[in-house]
Residue, then its C-alpha position, 0 to 999 in steps of 0.5 A: m663350275k658347280n664343284v668349285l669353291a672360291i676363297l677370297m683373302a680379304g683380311g690383310a692390314g694393308e699397311r703399305l696402302y696406309p693412310l687409305t686403310k686407316h679406317e677400313a680393310k684394303p679390299a674395301v678401299p674405293f677404286g675407279g670411281v664407283y667400285r671397291i677393290i674387291d669388286f673386281t675379283l668378285s666380278n671375275c668369279i660371277n662372270s666365270g660361273i663361280k657362285k660359291i664364295f667365302i670371303l675371309t675377313q679380319y682387319k677393320s672389316l665393317s665397311l667391307n661387310r656392309h658393301i658385300r651385304d648391300g652390293w652382292n646379294v645376287f645369289s640363290a641359296s636354293l641353287g646352292e649359291f652364296v657369298e659368305i663372310l668368314p671372320p676368325q672364329k678360333r674354331v680349330s685354333d686359339t689364335w686369330y688368322l696368322g697368315t694366308a694359309d692359316s686363314v684357310y685352314q681355320n675354315i677347314y670345316s666350312i670347306q669340307i661341308e661344301n665338299p668341292t672338287w677344286i678350290f680357288v684361292l684368290a686375293g681380294d686386292h688386285v685389279y684384273k679380268m680373268d675367266y677362271s674357267l679357262m684356268l681350271n680347264y688348263h689345270i685339269k688338262k695338265k693333270a696338276d695337283f696345284t696351279v698358280g696364275i703367273f704373269d711375266v714382268e721385266i726382270q728389274e721388277a722382280s724384287r717386288f714379287g714372288v718369282l717362279e722358275v718354270d720349265e718349257e712346259l710351264r711346270i713350276i720347279g722353283f720359287e723365290e720370294k722377292p729375289s735379288n737375282p731372279k731366274p728368267t723365263p725359259f722364253d725371254s732372258s729379260r723377263v721373269y714369271v711372278s705369282m699373281g696370288i691366284y691358285v687352284f688346288n685339288s681340294e683333297i691335296l690342299i686340305k692335307e697340306l694345310e693340316v701339315d702346315s698347321s702342325r709346323e712350329d717353324s712355319s709362318h703359315d703363309f702360302g707364298r713363304d711356306v706352302i707353295p715351296k713345299m708343294i713344288k717339291e712334292y706335287r705336280v705344280h703348273g703355272y697358268s700364264f695370264k696372256d692375251e692369246d690374240i697378241n701373245e702379250p700379258k693382259y692387265w693385272k695390277d697388285i695395288g698394294t701400295l699408294d703409288a700402285y693404287y694411284e697408277a692403276n686409277m690413272d690407267l682408267v682415264s687414258v683415251v684408250p685404257v688398257f683396263n676397260l671398265y666399259d666392256p659389256n661382255w665382262p660386266l663389273r658389279t658393285y653397290q651404287p647408292q642412289y645419287p642423282p646424275a653428275k652435273f656441270v654448271f656455269a658457262d660464263e664466257g671468259k670467267r668460269m666454266g664447269v668442265a671435266l676432260d679425260s676424266i671419270v665423273s661418278m654420279g652425284c658429282i657437281i662440277s660447279g664452275g671448276k675444271v677437272v683434268n685427267s682425274v677420277l671422281s667418286p660419287n658426290v664430289r663437288i668442285n667449286s668455282y675457279s678451282l683446278v683438279e689435275q691427275s688426281v683421285l677424289m673419293n666419295d663426298v670430297n668438297v673442293g673449295r673455290y680457287a683451290k689447286i690440286r695436282k697428282a693427289i689422292i683425296d680421301r673420302e669426306t675431306p673438305i678442301p678449304p678455299g685457296t688450298i694448293i696441293g701437289y705443287d710444292l712437295e717439300e711443303d706438302s710433306k709437312r702436312f700430308t703423306v707424300t709417296e716415293k713417286g710424288v703423289v700427295v695423299v690427303q685426309k680430312e684429319d689433315f685439316n683443322f677446318k670447321g664450317g662449309v666449303e664454297 
């Protein structure tokens, strides 16, 4: 994989994930307790042997930059390895990044300096495990100019994705963005192939097409809307089906671009047998972990109060102090105080839940103090007056939602 360069797209505004993206870029949003969303794509790169990585940033990137600095300084410059953040520099244009294709085009000089044979373009906001070397081998075997990672979903879900039409050899012959009448796969009329936002290009062809796209006044300079449809007509483009070869079913892949998708992906982690396994020693997931003490569970007063967590992820630094946690994900340094109850929820770093509080089916943003006796998730109509409530009834709470001063006990 020495002739491979990976480019991670991490500059989107993340509007559909608001208010979690109020203060930071979407790839930097915490996920699964100790991770940031971008950690999964970066771990895939390292585990696949890709060690030349550009990260394209733009929107509220400070916390993302610091996370990369603190947690991903694992490369050897003397061996030609690097992870490098590339913000907009207006080097080939007088604009900021206008779209996904334009963001790569504006860094064309950096790409040419590395002179890769193949280029992976990857999204920094998806949760999945993929060995990119297998996709590259497929790309080479098919003698493709461009290969798209594809994933089959039920046809009623197609309107949320870019849908690809393929022939029986998985050569891509058509593309539609969020169609109302999608074309099914040639193998199952009830399912469609959607783009995963994972691309591998022959580098010379990518550079050529980006230069062409940059000159088009009618282009939005986006891979999905502009570059991919044009390349399908002119080049040999294949789909790489992301499947578990042992059971011939799709592997786990989640685009967590919405609050409901983000919540559901976190809840996937706390099932008894999770579809997405954080504990696989053969595919380590890396991140930056600050130096917190171990998690602690205190009070075991019979019939009164007990610090307990069931079917949950509890990160380091957490103290379950006489409260109860069920089917939830707790990020580092969370405190659950006496007689409180947290169910089916995601609590980010430094949340402090006061006594007798009750929280159900909620996302609590970092550093939010939950006052004693607060009830969240039991009356959505009432919750919507103070908090964000999603289409599927998930309550999203930030510290700005409380006019609260002082400590929480």
